C-alpha positions as CSV (number, residue, x, y, z in Angstrom):
1,X,12.7,-8.2,-11.3
2,X,15.1,-8.6,-8.3
3,X,13.4,-9.4,-4.8
4,X,16.7,-8.4,-3.1
5,X,17.3,-4.8,-2.8
6,X,20.6,-2.7,-2.3
7,X,20.5,-0.7,1.4
8,X,23.1,1.5,2.4
9,X,23.6,1.5,6.5
10,X,25.0,5.3,6.1
11,X,22.3,7.4,5.8
12,X,24.3,10.3,4.3
13,X,24.9,8.1,1.5
14,X,21.7,6.2,1.5
15,X,18.8,6.3,-1.1
16,X,15.2,5.0,0.2
17,X,14.1,1.7,-0.5
18,X,12.6,1.4,-4.3
19,X,9.1,2.2,-4.8
20,X,8.2,-1.7,-6.1
21,X,8.4,-2.1,-2.3
22,X,5.4,-0.3,-2.1
23,X,3.1,-1.6,-5.1
24,X,4.2,-4.9,-5.9
25,X,1.8,-7.3,-3.8
26,X,5.0,-10.0,-4.0
27,X,6.7,-7.7,-1.3
28,X,3.4,-7.9,0.6
29,X,3.7,-11.3,0.6
30,X,7.2,-11.6,1.5
31,X,6.6,-9.4,4.7
32,X,3.9,-11.8,6.1
33,X,6.1,-14.4,6.1
34,X,9.0,-13.0,6.7
35,X,8.3,-9.7,9.0
36,X,5.0,-10.5,10.5
37,X,5.3,-13.9,11.1
38,X,8.3,-13.4,13.1
39,X,7.9,-10.1,15.2
40,X,5.9,-9.4,17.9
41,X,2.2,-7.8,17.4
42,X,-0.3,-5.7,19.6
43,X,-3.5,-7.8,19.3
44,X,-5.7,-6.9,21.9
45,X,-6.4,-5.6,25.9
46,X,-5.7,-7.4,29.2
47,X,-9.0,-6.5,30.2
48,X,-10.5,-8.4,27.2
49,X,-9.1,-11.6,29.0
50,X,-9.0,-11.1,32.2
51,X,-11.4,-13.5,33.3
52,X,-11.3,-17.3,32.8
53,X,-13.1,-18.4,29.6
54,X,-12.5,-14.9,28.2
55,X,-11.2,-14.8,24.7
56,X,-10.5,-12.2,21.6
57,X,-9.3,-13.1,18.1
58,X,-7.1,-11.1,16.1
59,X,-5.3,-11.4,12.8
60,X,-1.4,-11.5,12.5
61,X,0.0,-11.1,8.8
62,X,-2.1,-14.2,7.3
63,X,-3.0,-15.7,10.3
64,X,-5.6,-15.9,12.3
65,X,-5.0,-16.6,16.3
66,X,-7.4,-16.5,19.6
67,X,-6.3,-15.7,22.7
68,X,-7.7,-16.6,25.5
69,X,-7.7,-16.9,29.8
70,X,-7.7,-20.3,30.9
71,X,-7.6,-19.8,35.0
72,X,-4.7,-18.1,36.0
73,X,-3.0,-19.2,32.5
74,X,-3.1,-16.9,29.1
75,X,-2.6,-18.8,26.1
76,X,-3.0,-18.3,22.3
77,X,-3.6,-20.5,19.4
78,X,-3.7,-20.3,15.5
79,X,-7.9,-19.8,14.9
80,X,-7.9,-23.0,12.8
81,X,-9.7,-26.3,13.2
82,X,-7.8,-29.0,12.7
83,X,-10.2,-31.3,10.6
84,X,-10.8,-29.0,7.7
85,X,-9.6,-25.2,8.9
86,X,-12.3,-23.8,10.1
87,X,-12.2,-21.1,12.7
88,X,-12.6,-22.3,16.4
89,X,-13.4,-18.8,17.9
90,X,-15.0,-15.4,16.3
91,X,-15.1,-11.7,17.7
92,X,-14.4,-11.9,21.5
93,X,-16.7,-13.0,24.5
94,X,-16.4,-15.7,27.1
95,X,-16.7,-19.4,26.7
96,X,-15.9,-22.8,28.4
97,X,-14.8,-24.4,25.0
98,X,-14.0,-23.3,21.5
99,X,-16.1,-25.1,19.0
100,X,-15.7,-24.9,15.2
101,X,-18.7,-23.1,13.2
102,X,-17.9,-25.2,10.2
103,X,-18.9,-28.9,11.6
104,X,-18.6,-28.6,15.5
105,X,-15.2,-30.0,16.3
106,X,-14.8,-28.8,19.9
107,X,-11.7,-27.7,22.1
108,X,-10.9,-26.8,25.6
109,X,-9.2,-23.9,26.5
110,X,-6.0,-25.9,26.6
111,X,-6.2,-26.4,23.0
112,X,-7.5,-30.4,23.5
113,X,-9.5,-31.7,21.0
114,X,-12.6,-32.9,23.3
115,X,-15.4,-34.0,20.5
116,X,-15.2,-34.6,17.0
117,X,-18.7,-35.6,15.6
118,X,-19.0,-38.3,13.0
119,X,-15.2,-39.2,13.2
120,X,-16.1,-42.8,14.3
121,X,-14.6,-45.5,12.6
122,X,-12.0,-43.5,10.9
123,X,-8.6,-45.6,10.8
124,X,-5.5,-44.0,12.6
125,X,-7.9,-41.3,13.5
126,X,-6.3,-40.2,17.2
127,X,-7.9,-37.1,19.0
128,X,-5.1,-36.7,21.2
129,X,-3.1,-35.9,18.1
130,X,-5.2,-32.9,17.1
131,X,-4.3,-30.0,19.6
132,X,-4.7,-26.5,18.6
133,X,-1.4,-25.0,17.3
134,X,0.1,-22.8,20.2
135,X,1.1,-19.5,19.5
136,X,3.5,-17.3,22.0
137,X,1.4,-14.5,24.3
138,X,2.5,-12.4,26.6
139,X,1.3,-8.9,28.2
140,X,2.9,-5.4,28.8
141,X,0.6,-3.2,31.4
142,X,-3.0,-3.2,29.6
143,X,-1.8,-4.8,26.4
144,X,-1.8,-8.5,25.0
145,X,1.1,-9.3,22.4
146,X,1.0,-12.5,20.1
147,X,4.2,-13.7,18.0
148,X,3.8,-16.8,15.8
149,X,7.1,-17.9,15.7
150,X,7.9,-20.4,18.8
151,X,11.6,-19.4,18.7
152,X,11.2,-16.0,18.9
153,X,13.0,-13.8,21.7
154,X,10.8,-12.6,24.8
155,X,9.0,-8.9,23.8
156,X,10.9,-7.5,26.4
157,X,14.2,-8.2,24.0
158,X,12.2,-6.2,21.5
159,X,11.1,-3.8,24.2
160,X,14.6,-3.2,25.8
161,X,14.4,-0.4,28.1
162,X,10.8,1.1,27.3
163,X,9.4,0.4,30.4
164,X,11.6,2.5,32.3
165,X,11.6,5.3,29.6
166,X,7.8,5.6,30.0
167,X,7.8,4.6,33.6
168,X,6.8,8.3,34.9
169,X,3.7,8.3,32.6
170,X,2.4,5.3,34.2
171,X,1.8,3.8,31.1
172,X,1.4,0.3,32.6
173,X,-1.3,1.3,35.1
174,X,-3.7,3.5,32.4
175,X,-6.9,1.8,31.4
176,X,-8.5,1.7,28.3
177,X,-10.8,4.6,27.3
178,X,-12.4,3.9,23.7
179,X,-10.8,2.7,19.8
180,X,-11.1,4.1,16.7
181,X,-9.7,3.2,13.2
182,X,-9.0,4.4,9.6
183,X,-8.9,2.4,6.6
184,X,-6.4,4.5,4.0
185,X,-5.3,3.8,0.4
186,X,-2.0,3.3,1.0
187,X,0.8,0.9,1.8
188,X,1.1,0.1,5.4
189,X,5.0,1.3,4.9
190,X,4.0,4.9,3.6
191,X,1.9,5.3,6.9
192,X,4.8,3.9,9.4
193,X,7.6,6.1,7.3
194,X,4.8,9.0,8.1
195,X,5.0,7.8,11.9
196,X,8.5,7.9,12.2
197,X,9.5,11.7,11.6
198,X,8.3,15.0,12.5
199,X,10.3,16.7,9.3
200,X,6.7,16.5,7.7
201,X,4.7,18.5,11.2
202,X,5.2,22.3,10.1
203,X,4.1,21.6,6.5
204,X,1.2,18.9,7.1
205,X,0.2,19.6,10.7
206,X,-0.4,23.2,11.4
207,X,-2.3,23.0,14.4
208,X,0.3,19.9,15.7
209,X,3.1,22.6,15.1
210,X,1.6,24.8,17.5
211,X,1.8,22.2,20.1
212,X,5.0,21.2,19.5
213,X,8.8,22.4,19.9
214,X,10.1,21.5,16.3
215,X,13.4,23.0,17.1
216,X,14.3,20.4,19.9
217,X,12.4,17.6,18.2
218,X,15.1,14.3,18.0
219,X,14.4,10.9,17.1
220,X,16.3,8.1,19.0
221,X,16.6,4.8,17.4
222,X,17.6,1.7,19.4
223,X,17.9,-2.3,17.8
224,X,14.2,-2.9,17.4
225,X,12.4,0.3,18.2
226,X,12.6,3.9,18.4
227,X,11.5,7.2,20.4
228,X,10.7,10.5,18.9
229,X,11.5,13.2,21.7
230,X,8.7,15.8,21.2
231,X,9.1,18.5,23.7
232,X,5.6,20.6,24.8
233,X,5.5,24.1,23.8
234,X,5.0,26.3,26.8
235,X,1.4,27.8,27.0
236,X,1.6,31.8,27.8
237,X,-1.6,33.7,28.5
238,X,-3.8,30.6,28.6
239,X,-4.2,30.2,25.4
240,X,-7.6,28.5,24.7
241,X,-6.4,27.3,21.3
242,X,-3.9,25.3,22.7
243,X,-4.5,21.4,23.2
244,X,-1.5,20.6,25.2
245,X,-0.2,22.5,28.5
246,X,3.0,21.3,29.4
247,X,2.7,22.9,32.8
248,X,0.2,20.8,33.9
249,X,2.8,17.3,34.3
250,X,6.3,16.9,35.1
251,X,7.1,15.3,31.8
252,X,6.2,18.3,29.5
253,X,7.3,16.5,26.5
254,X,5.7,13.6,24.1
255,X,7.2,10.5,23.4
256,X,6.4,9.0,19.9
257,X,7.5,5.4,20.5
258,X,7.3,2.9,17.6
259,X,8.5,-1.2,17.5
260,X,9.2,-2.8,14.9
261,X,7.4,-3.4,12.2
262,X,4.3,-1.6,12.8
263,X,3.2,-0.7,16.6
264,X,3.4,2.7,17.6
265,X,2.7,4.4,21.3
266,X,2.2,7.8,21.6
267,X,2.7,9.1,25.5
268,X,1.9,12.3,26.9
269,X,0.2,14.4,29.8
270,X,-1.6,11.3,31.5
271,X,-2.4,9.4,28.2
272,X,-1.3,6.5,25.9
273,X,-2.4,6.2,22.3
274,X,-1.7,2.6,20.7
275,X,-1.5,3.0,17.0
276,X,-1.3,-0.3,14.8
277,X,-1.2,-0.2,11.1
278,X,-2.6,-3.8,9.9
279,X,-1.8,-4.4,5.7
280,X,-5.2,-5.4,4.2
281,X,-3.4,-5.3,1.0
282,X,-0.1,-3.7,-1.2
283,X,-2.0,-0.5,-1.5
284,X,-4.4,-0.5,1.7
285,X,-3.8,-0.5,5.3
286,X,-6.2,-0.2,8.8
287,X,-4.7,2.2,11.6
288,X,-6.1,1.1,14.8
289,X,-6.2,3.4,17.6
290,X,-6.8,2.9,21.0
291,X,-6.9,5.3,24.2
292,X,-5.7,4.7,27.4
293,X,-5.7,7.3,30.0
294,X,-4.2,7.2,34.1
295,X,-7.5,9.1,34.9
296,X,-10.1,8.0,32.4
297,X,-13.3,9.9,31.9
298,X,-16.6,8.1,32.4
299,X,-17.7,9.1,28.7
300,X,-14.9,10.3,26.6
301,X,-17.9,11.1,23.7
302,X,-19.2,13.7,26.2
303,X,-16.2,14.9,28.5
304,X,-15.3,18.5,27.3
305,X,-11.5,18.1,27.1
306,X,-12.0,14.4,25.5
307,X,-14.1,15.5,22.7
308,X,-11.7,18.6,22.4
309,X,-8.5,15.7,21.9
310,X,-10.2,13.7,19.9
311,X,-11.3,16.4,17.4
312,X,-7.7,17.5,17.3
313,X,-6.2,13.8,16.7
314,X,-8.9,13.1,14.3
315,X,-8.1,16.4,12.3
316,X,-4.2,15.4,12.5
317,X,-5.3,11.9,11.5
318,X,-7.2,13.2,8.4
319,X,-3.8,15.1,7.7
320,X,-1.9,12.1,7.5
321,X,-4.3,10.2,5.3
322,X,-4.3,12.8,2.5
323,X,-0.7,13.2,2.5
324,X,-0.2,9.5,2.6
325,X,-2.8,8.7,0.3
326,X,-0.8,11.1,-2.1
327,X,2.3,9.8,-1.8
328,X,0.9,6.2,-2.3
329,X,-0.3,7.6,-6.0
330,X,2.8,9.4,-7.1
331,X,5.1,6.3,-5.5
332,X,3.4,4.5,-9.0
333,X,4.9,7.6,-11.1
334,X,7.6,6.6,-13.9
335,X,9.4,9.2,-12.6
336,X,10.1,8.1,-9.4
337,X,12.0,5.0,-8.3
338,X,14.0,6.0,-4.9
339,X,14.6,9.1,-3.0
340,X,16.8,10.3,-0.7
341,X,17.1,10.8,3.4
342,X,17.4,14.1,5.3
343,X,20.3,12.4,7.9
344,X,18.7,15.5,10.4
345,X,15.1,14.9,10.4
346,X,15.0,10.8,8.7
347,X,17.0,8.6,10.7
348,X,13.8,6.9,12.0
349,X,12.5,6.3,8.6
350,X,16.6,5.2,7.6
351,X,16.5,3.0,10.8
352,X,13.0,1.5,10.1
353,X,14.2,0.6,6.6
354,X,17.4,-1.0,7.7
355,X,15.1,-3.4,10.0
356,X,12.9,-4.0,6.8
357,X,16.0,-4.7,4.6
358,X,17.6,-7.2,7.2
359,X,14.6,-9.2,7.8
360,X,13.5,-8.9,3.8
361,X,16.7,-10.2,2.8
């Protein structure tokens, strides 16, 4: 079976990527090495590492990492003790050192080995050589990003003009509200494909279709990201069934931003949802939503506006899960290999596949 697959940059001629990219574990390993190990990944929140000693852990592809605050400096390391590969941090919290729970090797917040019990008399053992391996980390607004590739360009290169595009929404000043996650029986790319087009909205999401003006929906691809512009339908007569009221804002549209390979930002009406798709296997993924708001509620679980919003979001997500899992099952059919793109509606999906082809081949 060839690993390399053909891809046509002209969407009007192009066929979609082969079904084997969604079904064969070989491709997931390639993606871990060639995509996830070389791209910026959203790994946490600034408020989790705001104070000296605060840390968080995350999984980036096949690699566990730890991000921490050391005085005024934000640091990232591979979460791997250099003795026998035990983890030096778990979950999130606040400590003045990192200690491996396997044999007790202890590292400072700067990654330097401070204590290695039982290593007395070991020839050529130099604690100064046993420094945790660093990872590039940075922030944008309330978000923390990491990149395993020490030679990777800055996050700003990937984001390009995203900050100015969303400046009117105040994303960089928004505060964290809450998180939810879903485990889905589909390849991570099936979920990403689904996010990157509004073509399915009238059929799969009747409730969302009432909120968005799909006649003026458009996708704007850039080098490493794309933006879906979704104007909000006007509300007439105080319709109680409507969720979004564009008359309450100077920016009466929803922006759905995607950054290669798996980061999504949904921005509208004073709020932002981050949506990260994490591969769990070649046919499984986890979708993690974090909500941020300009004026966060005291308690989203009891705030009437937020309970309505969260219930609506859950309905949309359930609809997406159902269709994505059905697609994953059908991608194993003996009658399907490659389809065709709608040149009008699926340029975002084609753009994603072009980057995937670039990184993999």
